[in-house]
C-alpha positions as CSV (number, residue, x, y, z in Angstrom):
1,G,24.1,33.5,-4.7
2,Y,24.8,37.1,-4.1
3,A,21.5,38.5,-5.5
4,P,19.7,38.5,-2.1
5,V,22.7,40.2,-0.5
6,I,22.6,43.1,-3.0
7,D,18.8,43.3,-2.8
8,E,19.1,43.6,1.0
9,V,21.5,46.5,0.6
10,A,19.1,48.2,-2.0
11,A,16.2,47.9,0.4
12,A,18.2,49.3,3.3
13,V,19.3,52.2,1.1
14,Q,15.7,52.9,0.3
15,G,14.9,52.9,4.0
16,V,17.5,55.5,4.7
17,L,16.4,57.7,1.8
18,A,12.8,57.5,2.8
19,F,13.6,58.5,6.4
20,A,15.8,61.4,5.2
21,C,13.0,62.7,2.9
22,T,10.8,63.2,5.9
23,S,13.3,65.1,7.9
24,T,13.0,68.9,8.3
25,P,10.8,69.4,5.3
26,G,10.9,72.9,3.8
27,D,13.4,74.2,6.3
28,R,15.2,77.0,4.5
29,D,18.1,77.0,7.0
30,A,18.8,73.3,6.6
31,P,22.1,72.3,5.0
32,E,22.1,71.4,1.3
33,G,20.6,68.0,0.5
34,E,18.1,65.8,2.4
35,V,18.9,65.8,6.1
36,Y,19.1,62.5,8.0
37,D,18.1,63.6,11.5
38,L,19.4,61.2,14.1
39,S,17.7,63.1,16.9
40,R,14.3,61.8,15.7
41,A,12.8,58.8,17.4
42,D,14.0,55.6,15.9
43,G,16.4,57.6,13.6
44,D,19.1,55.1,14.3
45,R,17.2,52.1,12.9
46,P,17.3,52.7,9.1
47,L,21.0,53.6,9.4
48,T,21.8,50.6,11.5
49,K,20.0,48.3,9.0
50,L,22.0,49.7,6.2
51,V,25.3,49.1,8.2
52,A,24.2,45.5,8.9
53,A,23.3,44.9,5.2
54,L,26.6,46.3,4.0
55,D,28.4,44.3,6.7
56,R,26.9,41.1,5.2
57,L,27.8,42.2,1.7
58,L,31.4,42.9,2.7
59,A,31.7,39.6,4.5
60,F,30.1,37.6,1.7
61,R,32.6,35.0,0.4
62,L,35.4,36.4,2.4
63,K,38.3,34.0,2.8
64,K,38.3,32.1,6.1
65,K,41.3,31.4,8.3
66,K,42.5,27.8,8.0
67,S,43.0,26.0,11.3
68,S,45.3,23.0,12.0
69,G,45.3,21.9,15.6
70,M,46.0,25.0,17.8
71,F,47.3,27.1,14.9
72,Q,45.7,29.3,12.3
73,H,47.2,29.6,8.9
74,A,46.9,32.0,6.0
75,G,43.5,33.5,5.4
76,V,41.3,36.2,6.7
77,D,38.1,36.3,8.7
78,D,37.3,40.0,8.7
79,Y,37.4,42.7,6.0
80,F,38.9,45.6,7.9
81,G,42.3,45.0,6.4
82,F,40.7,44.9,3.0
83,L,39.1,48.3,3.6
84,Q,42.3,49.8,4.9
85,S,44.1,48.8,1.7
86,V,42.4,51.7,-0.1
87,K,44.7,54.5,-0.9
88,G,43.4,58.1,-0.9
89,A,42.2,61.2,0.8
90,A,42.8,62.4,4.3
91,N,39.1,61.8,5.0
92,A,39.6,58.1,4.4
93,R,42.5,58.0,6.9
94,Q,40.4,60.0,9.4
95,A,37.5,57.6,9.0
96,F,39.7,54.6,9.9
97,K,41.2,56.5,12.8
98,Q,37.7,57.4,14.1
99,A,36.4,53.8,13.7
100,E,39.4,52.5,15.7
101,S,38.7,54.9,18.6
102,L,35.0,54.0,19.3
103,P,34.3,52.4,22.7
104,K,32.0,49.7,21.2
105,A,34.2,48.7,18.3
106,K,37.0,46.7,19.9
107,T,37.2,43.8,17.5
108,K,38.4,44.1,13.9
109,R,34.9,43.2,12.6
110,G,33.4,45.9,14.9
111,K,35.9,48.5,13.6
112,A,35.0,47.5,10.1
113,R,31.3,47.9,10.8
114,A,31.9,51.2,12.4
115,W,33.8,52.4,9.4
116,I,30.7,52.0,7.2
117,P,28.6,54.9,8.7
118,I,31.7,57.1,9.2
119,A,32.6,56.7,5.5
120,L,28.9,57.4,4.7
121,F,29.0,60.6,6.8
122,Y,32.2,61.8,5.0
123,K,30.6,60.8,1.6
124,I,33.5,58.5,0.8
125,L,31.7,55.1,1.2
126,T,31.0,54.4,-2.5
127,P,34.3,55.7,-4.0
128,S,36.2,53.8,-1.3
129,L,34.5,50.5,-2.1
130,V,35.1,51.0,-5.9
131,A,38.7,52.0,-5.3
132,V,39.5,49.1,-3.0
133,A,37.8,46.4,-5.2
134,P,41.0,45.6,-7.3
135,N,42.7,44.6,-4.0
136,C,40.2,41.8,-3.4
137,K,42.3,38.8,-4.5
138,E,44.0,38.4,-1.1
139,W,40.8,38.8,0.8
140,Y,37.9,37.2,-1.1
141,E,37.0,33.9,-2.9
142,P,37.2,34.1,-6.7
143,N,33.4,34.0,-7.0
144,S,32.8,37.0,-4.7
145,I,31.2,40.3,-5.7
146,F,34.4,42.2,-5.6
147,H,36.0,39.9,-8.2
148,N,33.2,40.9,-10.6
149,K,33.6,44.5,-11.9
150,E,30.1,44.6,-13.2
151,M,28.8,43.7,-9.8
152,V,31.0,46.4,-8.1
153,D,29.6,49.0,-10.5
154,F,26.1,47.8,-9.8
155,V,26.5,48.1,-6.1
156,A,28.0,51.6,-6.6
157,G,24.9,52.5,-8.5
158,V,22.7,51.2,-5.7
159,L,24.7,53.3,-3.1
160,A,25.0,56.4,-5.2
161,P,21.8,58.2,-4.0
162,L,23.2,58.2,-0.5
163,E,25.5,61.0,-1.7
164,L,22.5,63.2,-1.7
165,V,21.9,62.8,2.0
166,N,23.3,65.2,4.6
167,F,24.1,63.1,7.7
168,Q,25.4,66.1,9.7
169,Q,28.5,64.2,10.7
170,D,29.6,66.8,13.3
171,S,26.2,67.0,15.1
172,E,25.8,65.9,18.7
173,H,23.4,63.2,17.7
174,T,25.5,61.7,15.0
175,L,28.5,61.5,17.2
176,Q,26.3,60.0,19.9
177,Y,25.2,57.3,17.5
178,L,28.7,56.3,16.8
179,Q,29.6,56.2,20.5
180,Q,26.6,54.2,21.6
181,T,26.1,51.7,18.8
182,D,27.5,48.3,19.7
183,F,29.3,47.6,16.4
184,D,31.0,44.5,17.9
185,N,27.6,42.8,18.4
186,L,25.6,44.4,15.6
187,A,24.1,41.1,14.4
188,T,22.5,40.5,17.9
189,T,21.3,44.1,18.3
190,E,19.5,43.9,14.9
191,P,18.1,40.4,14.8
192,E,15.3,41.1,12.3
193,S,17.8,42.0,9.6
194,S,20.3,39.2,10.3
195,D,19.1,37.1,7.4
196,P,18.7,38.2,3.7
197,P,15.1,38.7,2.6
198,T,13.2,35.7,1.2
199,E,12.4,35.7,-2.5
200,S,8.7,36.6,-1.7
201,E,9.9,39.5,0.5
202,V,12.1,40.8,-2.3
203,R,9.3,40.6,-4.8
204,A,7.0,42.5,-2.4
205,Q,9.5,45.4,-1.9
206,P,9.0,48.5,-4.1
207,A,11.8,49.2,-6.5
208,P,14.8,50.8,-4.7
209,L,15.1,54.5,-5.4
210,A,18.6,53.8,-6.8
211,F,17.0,52.1,-9.7
212,L,14.7,55.1,-10.4
213,L,17.7,57.5,-10.3
214,Y,19.9,55.3,-12.3
215,P,17.7,53.6,-14.9
216,R,20.6,52.1,-16.8
217,R,21.4,50.0,-13.7
218,S,17.8,48.9,-13.2
219,T,15.8,46.0,-14.5
220,S,18.1,44.7,-17.3
221,R,21.2,44.8,-15.2
222,S,19.4,43.3,-12.3
223,T,18.2,40.4,-14.5
224,R,21.7,39.9,-15.8
225,Y,23.3,39.7,-12.3
226,R,20.6,37.3,-11.1
227,A,21.1,35.1,-14.2
228,G,24.9,35.2,-14.0
229,E,25.5,34.9,-10.3
230,Q,28.0,32.3,-9.2
């Protein structure tokens, strides 16, 4: 089911928020919002875990290409085209252009993964995913998250607190992160987060901060999506 996939994203969001809350505390000159400081030791790890978790969510129940002998027929095996089907602001177009220019994002899947932190930096991640969801029919199986509006809204609620984080998208360290991260092989560079958490691990995790900030999307909704998952 998709409950562990969403839970993994929620835990990764909490990790990013926790790291940001410890950056430059009390600095009056800091930009508005909690600062995610990629210059700090291991600053890339919570962010990369979030990218990996969202990559798995976006790839979940994605349609696969059908093969017959040496030929491939209709279908998809990456979600970059799905993301690009979103219509909108110049920032969205710029995010795709930047993702396609990175040296370690040569494959379509790599470019799609690279888009995730770039969209996060521009604060267009959540609205883009909500806006593109109605285009899912061509890309995803009928029982996917994107075919379920309630699940899309729930995921948007989980991601919403990231809007409060300042990722300093033009800073040297942020640009360096994008240049140096191997988005083509992200699963092998982050092996510890390659699988969704087990049921016992999920129970052991503290409640994601998204649930605290958005109580209407908390326990009752979580219970419904677990009970109603495909």
